C-alpha positions in Angstrom: -43.1 41.0 215.5 -43.7 41.0 212.0 -41.4 38.8 209.8 -39.3 40.1 207.1 -38.1 43.4 207.9 -34.7 43.8 209.5 -35.3 44.9 213.4 -32.5 47.9 213.6 -34.0 51.1 213.9 -33.4 53.5 210.5 -31.5 56.7 210.6 -33.6 59.7 211.2 -31.8 62.2 209.4 -29.4 61.7 206.6 -26.0 63.2 208.2 -23.0 61.5 207.8 -19.1 61.8 207.7 -16.8 61.4 204.7 -13.3 61.8 203.8 -12.2 64.0 201.4 -8.3 62.4 200.4 -5.2 63.7 199.2 -4.5 64.3 195.2 -4.0 65.9 191.8 -8.2 66.0 191.7 -10.8 65.4 193.7 -11.1 62.2 195.2 -13.9 61.5 197.9 -14.4 58.5 199.5 -16.8 57.0 201.9 -15.9 56.2 205.9 -16.2 53.2 208.0 -19.2 51.5 209.3 -21.2 54.5 207.1 -24.3 51.9 206.8 -24.5 50.4 209.7 -27.9 51.4 211.0 -29.2 52.4 207.4 -31.7 49.7 206.8 -35.3 49.0 206.6 -37.3 48.9 209.7 -40.1 46.5 210.8 -41.9 49.4 211.9 -42.7 49.3 207.6 -43.7 46.0 207.3 -46.8 45.4 209.9 -50.2 43.9 208.7 -49.9 40.0 209.7 -52.5 37.8 208.8 -54.3 34.9 210.9 -51.6 32.3 211.3 -50.2 31.2 214.4 -47.2 33.3 215.7 -43.6 31.7 215.6 -40.8 31.8 217.1 -38.8 34.3 214.4 -35.9 32.2 212.6 -32.9 33.4 212.1 -33.0 34.6 208.6 -36.0 36.7 209.6 -33.6 38.6 212.5 -30.4 38.5 210.8 -30.0 37.2 207.0 -26.8 36.2 204.9 -27.3 40.5 203.5 -27.3 41.7 206.9 -24.0 39.3 207.2 -22.1 40.2 203.9 -23.1 43.9 204.4 -21.8 44.1 208.0 -18.4 42.3 206.8 -18.2 45.1 203.9 -18.7 47.8 206.5 -14.8 48.5 207.7 -13.2 48.7 204.6 -15.9 51.2 202.9 -13.7 54.1 203.2 -11.0 52.9 201.2 -13.8 53.0 198.0 -13.2 56.2 195.9 -15.0 58.6 193.8 -12.7 61.1 191.6 -13.6 63.7 189.6 -11.9 64.7 186.3 -10.7 68.1 184.4 -13.2 67.0 181.5 -16.4 66.7 183.8 -16.7 63.3 184.2 -16.5 61.1 187.8 -14.9 57.9 188.0 -15.8 54.5 190.1 -13.9 51.2 190.6 -16.7 49.3 192.1 -15.1 46.5 193.4 -17.6 43.8 192.7 -18.0 41.8 189.5 -20.4 42.7 186.4 -21.4 39.4 184.8 -24.7 40.8 183.4 -26.7 41.8 186.4 -26.6 45.5 185.8 -24.5 46.9 188.9 -22.6 48.9 186.5 -25.7 50.9 185.6 -27.2 50.8 189.3 -23.7 51.8 190.9 -23.5 55.1 188.4 -26.9 55.6 189.0 -26.3 56.7 192.5 -23.0 58.1 192.4 -24.6 60.3 189.4 -27.7 61.0 192.0 -25.6 62.8 195.0 -23.2 64.5 192.3 -26.1 65.7 189.8 -24.1 65.0 187.4 -25.4 62.8 184.4 -25.6 59.6 184.4 -23.7 59.3 180.7 -20.4 61.1 182.7 -20.3 58.1 185.2 -17.3 55.8 184.4 -17.4 52.1 186.2 -14.7 50.2 185.9 -14.0 47.3 187.8 -10.8 47.2 190.8 -8.7 44.5 190.7 -7.8 42.1 193.6 -7.6 44.4 196.4 -6.5 42.2 199.8 -6.7 45.5 201.6 -10.6 45.5 201.2 -10.7 41.8 203.4 -14.7 41.1 203.1 -15.8 43.9 200.7 -14.9 42.6 197.5 -17.1 39.6 197.0 -20.1 40.0 194.9 -22.9 37.3 195.9 -26.3 37.2 198.0 -28.1 39.7 196.0 -25.8 42.4 198.2 -23.9 44.5 196.1 -26.4 47.4 195.9 -27.8 47.0 199.8 -24.2 47.0 200.9 -22.7 49.7 198.5 -25.7 52.2 198.7 -25.2 54.4 201.7 -21.3 54.1 201.4 -21.6 55.3 197.5 -23.5 58.0 198.0 -21.4 59.2 200.4 -18.6 60.0 198.9 -20.2 61.2 196.2 -21.7 63.7 198.4 -18.4 64.6 200.0 -17.1 65.1 196.7 -20.6 67.6 195.8 -19.7 69.4 198.8 -15.8 70.2 198.1 -16.9 71.4 194.1 -19.3 73.6 195.5 -16.6 74.8 198.4 -14.7 75.7 195.6 -17.1 76.7 193.0 -18.1 79.4 196.4 -14.7 81.1 196.2 -13.8 81.1 192.2 -17.7 82.8 191.8 -18.1 84.8 195.0 -20.5 83.7 196.7 -21.7 81.2 199.6 -22.6 77.6 199.2 -25.8 78.1 199.9 -26.1 80.7 197.2 -25.2 77.9 194.6 -27.3 75.5 192.8 -25.8 72.7 191.0 -27.3 71.4 187.0 -25.9 68.1 185.4 -22.6 69.1 187.1 -22.9 72.6 186.0 -22.6 75.3 189.6 -24.8 77.9 188.8 -24.1 81.2 191.4 -26.2 83.6 192.2 -26.1 86.1 189.6 -26.4 83.7 186.9 -22.3 83.1 186.7 -21.6 78.8 185.7 -18.6 77.1 186.2 -18.5 73.4 185.3 -17.1 69.9 187.3 -14.3 70.0 185.1 -12.8 73.3 185.9 -13.3 72.7 189.6 -11.5 69.5 189.2 -8.2 70.6 190.5 -9.2 73.6 192.1 -11.2 71.2 194.6 -8.9 68.9 195.2 -7.3 67.9 198.9 -4.2 68.6 199.9 -4.0 66.8 202.9 -6.3 64.0 204.2 -9.6 65.1 205.8 -13.5 64.0 207.3 -16.4 66.3 206.1 -19.7 66.6 207.1 -22.1 65.4 204.3 -26.1 65.6 204.1 -27.7 62.8 201.8 -30.6 64.2 199.5 -33.5 63.1 200.7 -35.6 60.6 198.5 -38.5 63.3 197.3 -35.4 65.0 195.8 -34.2 61.8 193.5 -33.8 62.4 189.8 -31.9 59.5 188.6 -32.6 56.5 191.5 -35.9 55.2 191.3 -36.1 55.9 187.7 -36.3 53.2 184.8 -32.8 53.4 182.9 -31.6 51.4 180.3 -27.8 49.5 180.9 -24.9 51.5 180.3 -22.7 48.8 178.3 -25.8 47.7 176.3 -24.6 49.3 173.2 -21.1 47.8 173.5 -22.8 44.5 174.3 -25.1 43.6 170.9 -21.8 45.5 168.8 -19.5 43.2 170.4 -17.2 45.6 171.5 -17.6 44.9 175.5 -14.2 43.4 176.5 -14.6 40.3 177.9 -11.1 37.9 179.0 -11.6 36.1 175.8 -10.9 39.6 174.1 -7.8 39.6 175.1 -4.7 39.8 172.5 -1.1 40.2 172.0 -1.5 44.1 172.1 -2.8 43.3 175.9 -0.5 40.6 176.9 2.1 40.3 175.1 2.6 36.4 173.3 -0.6 35.4 174.6 -1.8 32.2 172.7 -5.0 29.8 173.3 -5.3 26.9 175.8 -7.2 24.1 176.7 -7.3 21.2 178.9 -7.8 18.0 178.0 -10.0 16.4 180.7 -11.0 13.1 182.4 -13.4 10.9 181.7 -14.9 10.7 185.2 -15.5 13.5 188.1 -12.2 14.9 189.5 -10.1 12.1 187.6 -6.1 12.9 187.3 -4.1 12.1 184.9 -1.4 9.7 185.8 0.2 9.9 182.1 0.5 10.6 178.4 1.3 8.1 176.0 1.3 9.8 172.9 2.8 13.3 173.8 5.7 13.7 170.8 2.5 13.2 168.3 0.3 15.9 169.7 3.4 18.5 170.2 4.2 17.5 166.0 0.4 18.5 165.4 0.1 21.9 163.3 0.1 25.2 165.6 0.2 23.4 168.7 3.1 24.9 170.4 2.7 22.9 174.0 1.7 20.1 176.2 1.7 20.1 179.7 0.6 18.0 182.8 -1.2 19.7 185.0 -3.2 19.2 187.7 -6.5 18.8 186.4 -5.7 16.9 183.0 -3.3 17.8 180.5 -3.3 21.2 178.8 -2.4 22.1 175.3 -1.3 25.4 173.9 -1.6 26.7 170.1 -2.0 29.3 167.4 -6.1 28.8 167.4 -8.8 27.1 169.7 -9.4 25.2 166.6 -6.0 23.6 167.1 -6.5 23.1 170.3 -9.5 21.3 170.3 -8.1 19.1 167.7 -5.3 18.7 170.4 -7.1 17.4 173.4 -9.5 14.9 170.8 -5.9 13.4 169.7 -4.2 13.0 173.4 -4.3 9.6 175.0 -3.9 9.5 178.8 -4.1 7.4 181.3 -5.9 8.7 183.8 -7.0 7.8 187.5 -9.8 7.1 189.6 -12.5 10.2 190.1 -13.9 11.2 193.5 -17.3 9.8 192.3 -16.2 6.9 190.4 -19.0 4.3 189.6 -21.7 7.1 191.3 -25.1 7.2 189.8 -28.6 9.4 190.7 -30.2 6.2 192.4 -26.8 5.6 194.6 -26.1 9.5 195.4 -30.4 9.4 196.7 -29.6 6.7 198.6 -26.4 8.1 200.5 -28.9 10.8 200.7 -31.7 9.3 202.1 -29.4 7.3 204.7 -28.1 11.0 205.6 -32.1 12.2 206.7 -32.7 13.6 209.7 -36.1 12.5 211.3 -38.9 14.3 211.6 -39.6 14.7 215.3 -43.8 15.6 215.5 -45.6 12.5 215.0 -48.5 12.2 212.8 -52.0 13.6 214.5 -54.4 12.0 212.6 -57.6 11.7 215.5 -57.1 15.5 216.9 -55.7 17.0 213.6 -54.9 16.6 210.3 -51.2 15.7 208.7 -50.2 16.8 205.4 -46.6 15.5 203.9 -44.2 15.3 201.4 -41.0 14.0 200.5 -39.4 15.6 196.8 -36.5 14.8 195.0 -34.3 17.0 193.4 -31.8 16.8 190.7 -28.2 17.8 189.8 -28.5 21.1 187.8 -25.5 23.0 185.6 -24.0 26.1 187.2 -23.0 26.8 183.4 -22.9 30.2 181.8 -23.3 31.3 178.5 -20.0 32.5 178.7 -17.6 29.5 178.7 -15.3 29.5 181.7 -12.4 31.6 180.6 -9.0 33.3 182.0 -5.7 34.8 180.8 -2.8 34.6 182.6 0.8 35.3 182.4 3.2 33.5 184.7 7.3 34.6 184.1 10.3 36.1 185.0 9.0 35.5 189.0 5.6 37.6 188.6 2.3 36.8 187.3 -0.4 38.7 186.3 -4.3 37.0 185.4 -7.2 38.4 184.1 -10.5 36.8 184.8 -14.3 37.3 186.2 -14.3 36.8 188.9 -16.6 37.8 192.3 -14.2 36.7 194.5 -10.8 37.3 193.5 -9.4 38.4 196.6 -9.4 35.0 197.6 -8.5 34.0 194.1 -5.5 35.9 194.4 -4.6 33.9 197.5 -4.9 30.4 196.1 -3.7 31.6 192.2 0.0 32.9 194.5 -0.1 29.7 196.9 -0.1 27.4 193.4 2.7 28.8 191.8 4.5 30.6 194.3 5.0 34.2 192.8 2.8 37.6 193.5 0.2 37.9 191.2 -1.6 40.8 190.1 -5.0 39.7 189.7 -7.7 41.6 187.3 -11.8 41.4 187.3 -13.3 41.7 183.7 -16.2 41.8 182.6 -18.4 38.5 182.7 -21.0 36.8 180.6 -23.3 35.5 182.8 -22.1 33.7 186.2 -25.2 32.2 188.4 -23.1 32.1 191.0 -20.6 29.8 188.8 -18.2 32.5 189.0 -17.9 33.0 192.8 -15.4 30.3 192.4 -12.2 31.0 190.0 -11.3 27.3 188.5 -10.3 29.1 185.6 -7.9 31.6 187.1 -6.4 29.1 189.0 -6.1 26.5 186.0 -4.6 29.3 183.7 -1.7 30.2 186.2 -0.8 26.5 186.8 -0.5 26.5 183.0 1.3 29.5 182.0 3.7 28.4 185.1 4.1 24.9 183.2 4.6 26.0 180.4 6.6 29.2 180.7 4.6 31.0 178.6 1.1 33.3 178.5 -1.9 31.5 177.7 -6.0 32.4 177.2 -7.5 29.7 178.7 -10.6 28.3 177.4 -12.9 25.4 178.6 -14.9 24.0 176.2 -18.6 24.0 176.7 -18.7 20.2 177.3 -15.9 20.6 180.1 -18.2 23.6 181.6 -21.3 20.8 182.0 -19.2 17.3 182.7 -16.7 18.8 185.0 -17.7 22.4 186.0 -20.0 22.9 189.4 -23.0 22.1 189.9 -25.9 22.7 192.1 -26.4 19.6 194.2 -29.1 16.7 194.6 -31.2 17.1 197.3 -34.4 15.8 198.7 -36.7 17.9 200.9 -38.8 15.6 203.6 -41.9 18.4 204.8 -44.4 17.3 207.6 -47.0 20.0 208.4 -50.0 19.1 211.0 -53.2 21.6 211.2 -56.6 21.3 213.2 -59.6 24.1 213.8 -58.2 26.4 210.4 -54.7 26.7 211.6 -51.3 24.8 210.9 -50.0 24.1 214.5 -46.3 22.8 212.9 -44.6 22.7 210.0 -41.4 21.1 209.6 -38.8 21.1 207.1 -35.4 18.7 206.7 -33.2 19.3 203.6 -30.9 17.0 202.7 -28.4 17.9 199.7 -25.4 16.7 198.4 -22.5 19.1 199.8 -21.8 22.7 198.7 -18.9 24.1 198.4 -18.4 27.1 200.0 -14.2 27.4 199.8 -14.0 30.9 198.3 -15.2 32.0 202.3 -16.8 35.0 202.3 -14.2 36.4 199.6 -10.5 36.5 201.4 -8.5 34.4 202.5 -8.7 33.6 206.0 -12.8 32.4 205.9 -12.1 30.4 202.4 -8.9 28.7 204.4 -11.5 27.9 207.4 -14.6 26.8 204.8 -11.8 24.2 203.8 -11.5 22.7 206.7 -14.5 19.6 207.4 -15.8 20.9 210.6 -15.8 24.5 208.5 -17.3 23.4 205.3 -20.2 22.1 207.3 -20.5 25.1 209.2 -20.4 27.2 206.7 -23.4 25.3 205.0 -25.4 25.7 208.1 -24.7 29.1 208.3 -26.0 30.0 205.0 -28.8 27.7 205.5 -29.8 29.5 208.5 -29.6 33.2 207.3 -31.3 32.6 204.0 -34.7 30.4 204.7 -37.3 31.8 206.3 -41.2 30.6 206.0 -43.2 33.5 205.2 -46.8 31.8 206.7 -47.6 31.7 210.2 -47.3 28.0 210.6 -46.6 27.5 214.4 -44.2 25.2 215.5 -41.5 26.1 212.1 -38.3 24.0 212.1 -35.8 23.8 209.3 -32.6 21.6 209.1 -30.3 21.1 207.0 -28.2 17.9 206.6 -25.3 17.9 204.1 -23.3 14.4 202.4 -20.6 13.7 199.9 -18.4 16.5 199.0 -16.7 14.7 195.8 -18.9 16.8 193.5 -18.1 20.2 192.1 -20.7 22.4 193.3 -21.4 25.4 194.1 -23.4 28.1 195.0 -25.8 28.1 192.5 -27.6 31.2 192.2 -30.5 30.9 195.7 -28.4 28.5 196.6 -30.8 26.7 198.7 -33.8 28.2 198.5 -36.0 27.2 194.8 -35.7 23.4 196.3 -36.7 24.4 200.2 -39.2 27.0 198.4 -40.9 24.3 195.9 -41.3 22.0 198.5 -42.8 24.4 201.0 -45.3 26.0 198.7 -46.6 22.9 197.1 -47.3 22.3 200.9 -48.7 25.2 201.1 -51.3 24.1 198.3 -52.2 20.5 200.2 -52.9 22.8 203.5 -55.0 24.9 201.2 -56.8 21.8 199.6 -57.2 20.0 203.3 -58.7 23.3 204.5 -60.8 23.8 202.4 -59.4 27.3 200.9 -58.1 28.9 197.8 -54.4 28.4 197.3 -54.1 31.9 197.3 -56.6 33.1 199.9 -55.3 30.7 202.2 -51.7 32.6 201.7 -52.9 35.7 201.9 -54.7 35.0 205.5 -51.6 33.0 206.8 -48.8 35.5 205.7 -46.6 36.7 208.6 -45.5 39.8 206.8 -47.4 43.1 205.0 -44.8 43.7 202.2 -45.7 40.1 201.4 -49.4 40.2 202.1 -49.3 43.4 199.4 -47.5 41.5 196.6 -49.1 38.5 196.9 -53.0 40.7 196.5 -50.9 42.7 193.3 -49.7 39.7 192.0 -53.4 37.8 192.0 -54.4 41.1 190.8 -52.8 41.7 187.4 -53.3 37.7 187.2 -56.4 37.3 187.1 -55.9 34.8 189.8 -59.0 32.5 189.5 -60.2 33.0 186.4 -62.1 29.9 184.2 -59.3 27.9 182.6 -59.2 24.8 180.2 -59.4 21.6 181.4 -55.3 20.8 181.6 -54.5 24.2 182.3 -54.4 26.2 185.1 -52.5 28.8 187.4 -50.1 28.7 190.4 -48.7 30.8 192.9 -46.4 31.0 195.0 -44.1 34.1 197.6 -40.9 34.2 198.4 -39.1 36.4 200.9 -35.7 37.1 200.8 -32.4 39.9 201.7 -35.4 42.3 202.7 -37.0 41.9 200.0 -40.3 39.9 199.0 -41.5 38.5 195.7 -44.9 36.3 194.7 -44.9 35.0 191.0 -48.2 33.6 189.3 -47.6 31.6 186.4 -50.1 29.7 184.3 -49.1 26.3 182.6 -50.5 24.2 179.6 -50.3 20.5 180.3 -52.7 19.3 177.2 -51.3 16.8 175.4 -51.5 18.7 171.9 -48.9 20.6 173.9 -46.9 18.5 176.2 -46.3 16.4 173.0 -45.5 19.0 170.0 -42.2 18.3 168.7 -39.4 20.7 168.7 -36.3 19.3 166.3 -33.4 18.2 169.2 -35.6 19.3 171.8 -37.4 18.5 174.7 -40.8 20.7 174.8 -43.2 19.1 177.9 -45.9 21.5 179.5 -45.6 25.3 178.6 -45.7 28.1 180.8 -47.9 30.3 178.9 -48.2 33.2 181.3 -45.9 34.8 183.7 -46.6 37.7 186.5 -44.8 39.1 189.3 -44.8 41.6 191.6 -41.7 42.7 193.3 -41.0 44.8 196.7 -37.2 45.0 197.0 -38.1 48.1 199.3 -36.3 50.7 196.8 -36.0 49.6 193.4 -32.4 51.7 192.2 -33.5 50.7 188.8 -36.7 49.3 188.2 -35.8 48.6 184.5 -33.1 46.6 185.7 -35.0 44.9 188.5 -37.9 43.6 185.9 -35.1 42.3 183.8 -33.8 40.6 187.1 -37.4 39.3 188.0 -37.6 38.0 184.1 -34.1 36.2 184.1 -34.7 34.6 187.5 -38.7 33.1 186.7 -36.7 31.5 184.1 -34.8 30.0 185.7 -37.1 28.6 187.9 -38.9 27.1 185.1 -36.3 25.3 183.9 -35.4 24.3 187.2 -39.5 22.7 187.6 -39.6 21.3 184.5 -37.1 20.4 182.2 -33.5 21.1 183.0 -31.5 18.8 185.0 -28.0 16.8 185.1 -28.2 13.2 185.2 -25.2 11.3 186.1 -24.0 7.7 185.4 -21.0 5.3 186.3 -19.4 8.6 187.3 -19.6 11.6 185.1 -22.6 13.5 184.0 -24.3 12.4 180.8 -24.8 16.4 179.8 -22.2 17.8 177.4 -23.5 21.0 176.2 -26.6 23.2 176.3 -28.8 21.1 173.6 -28.7 18.2 176.0 -29.4 20.6 178.4 -33.0 22.0 178.3 -33.3 25.4 180.1 -36.3 27.2 179.3 -36.0 27.7 175.7 -37.5 30.3 173.7 -40.8 27.7 172.4 -40.8 27.1 176.2 -41.2 30.6 177.4 -44.2 32.5 178.5 -45.3 34.7 176.0 -46.9 36.7 178.4 -44.9 38.0 181.1 -45.7 41.1 183.5 -44.1 42.1 186.3 -44.8 45.0 188.7 -42.4 47.1 190.8 -44.0 48.1 194.4 -43.8 51.4 195.4 -40.3 51.6 197.7 -41.5 50.4 201.0 -38.2 51.0 203.2 -35.9 53.8 201.5 -33.4 51.9 201.4 -32.5 48.8 198.3 -33.1 45.0 199.5 -31.4 41.6 198.1 -32.7 41.3 194.0 -30.4 39.5 191.8 -31.7 35.7 193.2 -35.0 37.0 194.5 -37.7 35.2 191.6 -35.8 31.9 191.1 -37.2 30.5 193.8 -40.6 31.4 193.6 -41.0 30.6 189.7 -39.8 27.3 190.2 -42.0 26.9 193.2 -45.2 28.7 191.1 -44.6 26.3 188.4 -44.4 23.5 190.0 -47.6 24.3 192.0 -49.4 25.5 188.3 -48.6 21.4 187.3 -50.0 20.2 190.1 -53.1 21.8 189.7 -53.4 21.2 186.2 -52.5 17.8 186.5 -54.5 16.4 189.8 -51.0 15.3 191.3 -48.9 17.0 192.9 -45.1 16.6 191.3 -42.3 15.2 194.0 -39.6 14.6 191.4 -37.5 17.6 190.2 -37.3 18.7 187.2 -40.8 16.5 186.6 -38.8 15.4 183.0 -35.7 14.0 184.9 -36.8 10.2 185.2 -38.4 10.0 181.3 -36.4 8.9 178.2 -33.4 11.0 177.3 -33.9 13.2 174.7 -30.2 13.3 173.5 -27.6 10.9 172.5 -24.7 11.5 175.0 -21.7 12.2 174.0 -18.5 10.7 174.6 -16.0 10.9 177.6 -12.9 10.1 175.4 -12.1 12.0 173.6 -13.7 14.5 176.4 -15.4 17.1 173.9 -16.9 16.5 170.3 -15.7 17.3 166.7 -16.4 21.4 166.0 -19.8 21.3 164.1 -19.0 21.8 160.5 -22.5 22.1 159.4 -23.5 24.7 160.7 -26.6 25.4 158.2 -28.1 21.7 158.6 -28.2 23.4 162.3 -30.3 26.4 161.8 -33.9 26.5 162.6 
């Protein structure tokens, strides 16, 4: 059995049952469980290499994406496509758009089956809908995978009904009609538009209808590169985020901020100068809440002044006195022993011990939400990837029913799986009895926000006679918080239980981690400790650290056997699809070319969510590059070239996929080389993007090439997180080859002297700058 493909037999004919729903205009939906068998088959993924066969890992048989897809199936019939009298079609997407482009790809899917121009598809974001159960979670690169067939079926049902109505109007049969750009054309050239048919095609009662989906050979939209439908609004400032809501949207709403503790999760005991702060210009309210002391004012500037002026008696947090060293010691105590002994007589043993620092899970858009809790009701607005769980948590906290609206988000990377800002905004609004537009300061995000947990990864592999006999990996991590569950109240509650949280972590690890190589007896085990940190499912969750450790050991194994790193991977890879992306990236990236001393190439492979990506990076570690100066910045080694080849089965929007790969590789480069949080005395030292060295313009590779492989399965695979792990691993491998020493601590600059002066913890946020010109480059 080849690795990496799903084992279910795909459907042989594109015949499905849809629903027509009663309404004044045409409304269509897909039935429940429509996509249960519509997945990639292992038959499309042959071509294993020469490595030893391994027992299939859980993620090879049934991965996290499968779990999320199956969980969403029972309520697919509750998602509808509506045709309007102006000839447009609308769709309320039960997922969160946070910049990944799913509103565009969803519009493309619907436009394809409707034969309607893309610009006539209106995709909005659905409010929290508890009846959708597990069908409103945005995560695990799952949106397009789980919705692809249900959305197509709903659109096809609508198209079929429109054709039936048109046949009646034009006096012909459906088989005599054609559709072009939302206009139905009869055998005699007569035309009638969808808008004119919207009412005529409306159903008087709910009914089932048989539909046939287009064959891929007939696609004119799916698989074509399309620009983002919201791009113009984004670059012109017209795109509406939570922070753009005004008094016209929420009468009486005013800005609010929270004064937060000096250590992680400290608690407010009392406010020492409340009257003084309440008397400050513009300040309307001061209230003690669970997470700190909230202030409300006429402007955010006034709120910043008030937060800085507050004097608060703080109780201890959950990580008082903790540091990187103390957490690492705790991780070491929890490491699961390696089982296979060293076999230095009959075989060679290759080992590695890797440490990964905390990483920030902040998005470019500060954590924010709007809440209006008054008169026994609540209304909340925010960018929410688990709005059902958010709604239930908010209602439990404030004791009244809540309507939760999902707004556009300015980034997430897993951060918005958590609804901290929405819950906090509701609590602040209730405490004050007034509507609030709550914004976290950037420093709040870095010091009290969500983080990717610190971890260690110990690896041991044995090889003999040109084969890898065993591969063991023991990953030990600060606990990842999965309290959002699978997006609804039941699993969210279960995940908060001590055993439940561990179970979630183990489940996610087993359903997402896999070894793409034939390494004989393979085991990958997870251990977690210390749940006092605010962690989260940062983009790609465990994969970047696990994959980086594995790919570095792969380079070591190749050297031990006297093989080129690329050739070794190609020879040992289990999947034909994986082999194809490796070969393509080596070809396009000119693997093995002559390079100056101090520079090198690195290559890495990552399989996940029925997709494969191979990344080739070139790095410059020469002194003149490492030691170059940029004001108020960390420079260090620079990745000068990035090439990736990606196979996600069917790429709905190849242009969007390329953007996802570029962003993911940038994430990976940062995690390998420059960006981490430093823990000292119970708080993180970083307090802004100035301090946290994500991949900057001067460290971004000037050359980037992405090859989207031709369709291999006929259905989409996950893409949003796919390139992060491969990007990080390729950067680490390139660094090791350029310097002649395998890196073991990430990012590689973590133990270097700080490149910034840490902000104080009291007051918790800095003064707003007034010297903007001096900060311009």
